[in-house]
C-alpha positions in Angstrom: 18.6 -22.2 -2.8 16.0 -23.0 -0.1 17.0 -19.3 1.9 18.0 -17.8 -1.5 14.5 -17.7 -2.5 13.4 -14.9 0.2 16.2 -13.4 1.1 17.4 -11.5 -1.9 14.6 -9.5 -1.6 13.4 -9.5 1.8 15.5 -6.3 3.0 14.5 -4.5 -0.2 11.0 -5.2 0.0 11.3 -3.9 3.8 12.7 -0.5 3.3 10.1 -0.2 0.3 7.6 -0.7 3.1 8.5 1.6 5.7 9.5 4.6 3.2 5.8 4.1 1.6 4.7 4.5 5.2 6.5 7.9 5.6 5.2 9.1 2.9 2.0 8.3 3.1 2.1 9.1 7.1 2.8 13.3 5.9 -0.3 13.1 3.7 -3.0 13.3 7.3 -1.2 16.1 8.8 -0.9 17.8 5.1 -4.3 16.6 4.1 -6.1 18.2 6.9 -4.4 22.1 6.5 -5.8 21.9 2.9 -9.1 20.7 4.4 -9.9 23.9 5.4 -10.0 25.3 1.5 -10.9 22.2 -0.1 -13.7 19.6 0.0 -13.2 16.1 0.5 -14.0 15.0 -2.8 -12.1 17.6 -4.5 -8.7 16.9 -2.3 -9.5 13.3 -2.7 -9.3 13.4 -6.7 -6.2 16.1 -6.5 -4.2 13.7 -4.4 -4.6 11.0 -7.5 -4.5 12.9 -10.2 -1.1 14.4 -8.5 -0.2 10.6 -7.8 -0.7 9.8 -11.5 1.5 13.1 -12.7 4.3 11.6 -10.0 4.4 8.4 -11.7 5.0 9.4 -15.0 8.3 9.6 -15.5 8.9 6.2 -14.1 6.5 4.7 -17.2 8.4 7.0 -19.5 11.5 5.5 -17.9 10.0 1.5 -17.9 8.9 2.2 -21.9 12.2 3.0 -22.8 14.0 -0.1 -21.0 11.8 -2.5 -21.8 8.5 -2.7 -23.7 6.1 -4.2 -21.0 3.3 -5.7 -23.6 0.9 -9.2 -22.5 -2.3 -10.4 -22.6 -4.3 -8.9 -20.0 -6.8 -11.9 -18.3 -10.1 -11.2 -17.1 -9.5 -11.8 -13.6 -6.3 -9.3 -13.9 -9.0 -7.0 -15.2 -11.4 -7.5 -12.3 -8.2 -6.5 -10.0 -7.4 -3.8 -11.4 -11.0 -2.3 -11.4 -11.4 -3.4 -7.5 -7.9 -1.7 -7.1 -9.1 1.7 -8.9 -12.6 1.5 -7.1 -11.5 0.5 -3.5 -8.1 2.2 -3.6 -8.2 5.4 -5.6 -12.1 6.6 -5.2 -13.5 5.1 -2.0 -10.7 4.4 0.8 -9.4 8.0 0.1 -13.0 10.0 0.3 -13.8 7.9 3.3 -10.6 9.2 5.0 -10.8 12.4 4.1 -14.1 12.8 5.6 -13.1 11.4 8.7 -10.1 13.6 8.7 -12.5 16.7 8.2 -14.5 15.2 11.7 -11.3 14.9 14.0 -7.9 15.6 14.8 -5.3 14.5 12.5 -2.9 12.4 14.9 -6.7 10.2 16.2 -7.2 9.7 12.4 -3.6 9.0 11.8 -3.7 6.2 14.3 -6.9 4.7 13.1 -5.2 4.1 10.5 -4.1 1.0 12.0 -7.6 -0.6 11.0 -5.7 -1.0 7.5 -3.3 -3.6 8.6 -6.3 -5.3 10.9 -8.9 -5.2 7.8 -5.8 -6.5 5.3 -5.3 -9.5 7.7 -8.8 -10.5 8.3 -9.6 -10.5 4.4 -6.3 -12.4 3.7 -7.1 -15.0 5.5 -10.7 -15.3 4.7 -10.5 -14.8 1.0 -7.1 -14.2 -0.6 -5.2 -17.5 0.7 -2.9 -15.7 3.2 -1.1 -17.7 5.7 -0.1 -15.7 9.3 0.4 -18.3 11.8 1.2 -17.4 15.5 4.0 -14.6 15.2 1.6 -13.1 11.8 -1.4 -12.8 14.5 0.5 -11.7 17.7 1.8 -8.8 15.1 -1.5 -8.3 14.2 -2.7 -7.7 17.7 -0.1 -5.3 18.5 -0.9 -3.1 15.8 -4.7 -3.1 16.8 -3.8 -2.6 20.7 -1.4 0.4 19.6 -4.9 1.7 17.6 -6.6 1.4 20.9 -4.3 2.7 23.0 -4.6 5.8 20.8 -8.2 6.4 20.7 -8.8 6.4 24.5 -8.5 9.6 25.1 -10.9 10.4 22.4 -13.7 9.1 24.5 -16.8 9.3 21.9 -15.9 12.1 20.2 -14.0 10.4 17.5 -16.2 7.7 16.7 -17.7 9.2 14.1 -14.4 10.1 12.3 -13.2 5.9 13.8 -16.1 5.2 11.6 -15.4 6.4 8.7 -11.6 5.5 8.7 -12.0 2.2 9.4 -14.6 1.6 6.3 -11.8 3.5 4.1 -9.2 1.5 5.6 -11.6 -1.8 4.5 -11.3 -0.5 0.8 -8.0 -0.3 1.2 -7.5 -3.6 2.7 -9.3 -4.9 -1.1 -6.8 -2.7 -2.5 -3.7 -3.9 -1.0 -4.8 -7.4 -1.4 -5.6 -6.7 -5.2 -2.7 -4.7 -6.3 -0.8 -7.8 -4.8 -2.3 -9.9 -7.1 -2.1 -7.8 -10.5 1.1 -9.0 -12.2 0.6 -7.8 -16.1 1.2 -4.0 -15.1 3.8 -2.6 -12.4 3.5 -0.6 -9.8 3.9 2.6 -11.3 0.9 1.7 -14.1 -1.2 0.2 -11.7 -0.6 4.4 -9.7 -1.2 5.3 -13.0 -5.2 4.3 -13.9 -5.7 5.2 -10.2 -4.7 8.5 -10.6 -6.5 9.0 -13.8 -9.7 7.3 -13.0 -10.4 8.0 -9.5 -9.0 11.0 -9.8 -10.9 12.5 -12.5 -14.2 11.2 -10.8 -13.4 13.1 -7.3 -12.3 16.1 -9.0 -16.0 15.9 -11.0 -18.0 15.4 -8.0 -15.8 17.8 -5.5 -16.1 20.6 -8.1 -19.8 19.9 -8.9 -20.4 19.9 -5.1 -18.4 23.0 -4.4 -19.6 26.6 -3.9 -16.7 28.2 -5.8 -13.3 26.9 -7.4 -10.2 26.9 -5.1 -6.8 29.2 -5.6 -4.2 27.8 -8.0 -1.9 27.4 -4.6 -4.4 25.2 -3.1 -4.4 22.6 -6.2 -0.8 22.8 -7.2 0.0 22.0 -3.0 -2.4 18.9 -3.2 -1.3 17.6 -6.8 2.7 17.9 -5.2 1.6 16.4 -2.1 -0.5 14.0 -4.1 2.4 12.9 -6.2 5.0 12.1 -3.2 2.2 10.9 -0.7 0.0 8.9 -3.1 2.1 8.1 -6.4 5.9 7.3 -4.5 3.5 6.1 -1.1 1.7 3.4 -3.8 4.4 2.1 -5.8 6.6 1.4 -3.0 3.9 0.0 -1.3 3.2 -2.5 -4.2 6.4 -3.3 -5.1 6.5 -4.2 -1.1 3.5 -6.2 -1.6 4.4 -8.0 -4.7 7.7 -9.5 -2.8 6.0 -9.8 1.2 2.5 -10.8 0.5 -0.6 -7.7 1.1 -0.6 -8.4 5.0 3.3 -8.8 6.0 3.5 -5.2 3.8 1.0 -3.7 5.8 2.5 -4.5 9.2 5.3 -2.5 8.0 2.9 0.2 6.2 1.2 0.1 10.0 3.9 2.3 11.1 2.5 5.2 8.9 0.1 6.6 11.8 3.2 7.3 13.6 5.0 9.4 11.1 1.4 11.2 11.0 1.2 11.9 14.9 4.9 13.2 14.7 4.2 15.4 11.4 0.5 16.6 13.3 2.9 17.6 15.9 5.1 19.8 14.4 2.7 20.9 11.4 -0.2 21.4 13.6 1.1 21.7 17.0 -1.3 18.8 18.1 0.1 17.5 21.3 2.5 14.6 21.7 1.8 12.9 25.0 3.2 9.6 26.6 0.7 7.1 25.6 1.6 8.0 21.9 5.2 6.2 22.7 3.0 2.7 24.3 1.7 2.5 21.2 4.9 3.2 19.2 6.5 0.3 21.3 3.5 -1.8 20.4 4.0 -1.2 16.2 7.8 -1.9 16.9 7.1 -5.2 18.1 4.5 -5.9 15.4 7.1 -4.9 12.8 9.5 -7.3 14.5 7.4 -10.3 15.2 6.1 -9.9 11.3 9.6 -10.5 10.3 9.8 -13.7 12.2 7.1 -15.3 10.2 8.7 -18.5 8.9 6.4 -20.2 6.6 7.7 -23.5 4.5 6.3 -26.7 2.7 6.3 -28.3 -0.4 4.6 -26.3 -3.5 3.5 -26.2 -7.1 4.0 -23.4 -9.6 2.1 -23.7 -12.6 3.6 -22.1 -15.6 2.8 -18.4 -15.6 3.9 -15.4 -17.6 3.1 -11.9 -15.9 5.1 -8.9 -15.5 7.0 -7.2 -12.0 10.4 -6.1 -10.3 12.6 -8.9 -9.9 16.1 -9.8 -9.9 18.1 -13.1 -10.5 19.1 -13.9 -7.3 16.1 -15.2 -5.7 15.7 -18.4 -6.9 12.2 -17.6 -9.2 14.0 -15.8 -12.1 17.0 -18.0 -14.0 15.4 -16.7 -17.4 17.4 -15.2 -20.3 17.5 -11.7 -21.9 17.7 -10.8 -25.5 19.1 -7.4 -24.3 23.1 -8.6 -23.6 24.3 -5.7 -22.1 21.5 -6.0 -19.2 22.6 -6.4 -15.7 19.7 -9.4 -14.9 21.6 -8.8 -11.0 20.2 -6.0 -10.5 16.4 -5.1 -10.1 14.5 -4.8 -13.1 10.8 -5.0 -14.4 9.4 -6.8 -17.8 7.1 -9.8 -19.1 8.7 -12.9 -18.4 7.3 -16.6 -18.2 8.1 -19.3 -15.4 8.3 -23.1 -16.2 6.0 -25.6 -14.1 8.3 -26.2 -11.2 7.9 -28.0 -7.3 9.8 -27.4 -4.7 9.9 -26.3 -0.8 11.3 -23.5 0.5 10.5 -20.3 3.3 8.1 -17.9 1.4 5.5 -15.3 2.0 2.3 -15.1 -0.2 3.5 -13.0 -3.3 3.0 -12.9 -6.5 4.8 -16.6 -7.1 2.9 -18.0 -4.0 -0.5 -17.4 -3.6 -1.5 -21.2 -3.2 -4.4 -23.3 -0.5 -2.7 -24.7 3.0 -3.9 -27.9 3.7 -1.4 -27.8 6.8 
């Protein structure tokens, strides 16, 4: 039981985090190209509306498989509103203003600050526990960002400030979404897309002297469906099983996907310090995987909704649908009984507790 509790989801969740990083890395150079015809507010809104459209088929499928109904607590409402404001409205808008002021490759690397922001906020406000390996991984990721910005001198400081602010917004968003257990990742993304996307589009249209072409709008929506919609769903799936900070360590590889794509799409140079920084990120991911946190802890009775299977030591409930293969990943509202045990764990949905050691 001790290893079974966490190992069942570690590899799939790691894959979710890396794939989310790749898709989000695509957004930086592609958005840089779209900013020539769209203002940052309008582009941010279109990206998130595209994200909402992209996850709609997943929500329809969820509705066909399970009726996901449960009472939403007041605290969960606050997490949802915080995720929409910080992650759907403020984060992408600040990022795109920063991207407009600098090269795509420079902005892509500064996105590593999201890892640092998530780690700092996690320790200060969200009962996250990193240990020496975790903090070493954070420092390596930060070092990668510093290495990549040295050639910028002072030319990219405006962009760096805007992107750093965006990263702290997403840092809060990462922890909020990791704690939302009344909605599936697709539904969280839908809410961000509808509310934050609509507000940004309204602002963007209001300040724009003329409407963009249909092809630009369509391209932004398609980019949003993959680089934001699919990426957010995959990230939330990873965060719910690994915790926000560990998932963000994996997600910190996205800037390097962004640098590679900027080289291909925008012909920005690929220089030796890029490879040094990539080595730092690879080492950060390695040390994050070595984090081992184990102690005796108690679980209170709780009912919530998230993606799970029945091979992880926490989900032994029965299913009303006898034809459902409970060994496969699935999502529905389910109840946990009170239990006290000890095993290695991450600060996931089931392990957000104070630490006395």
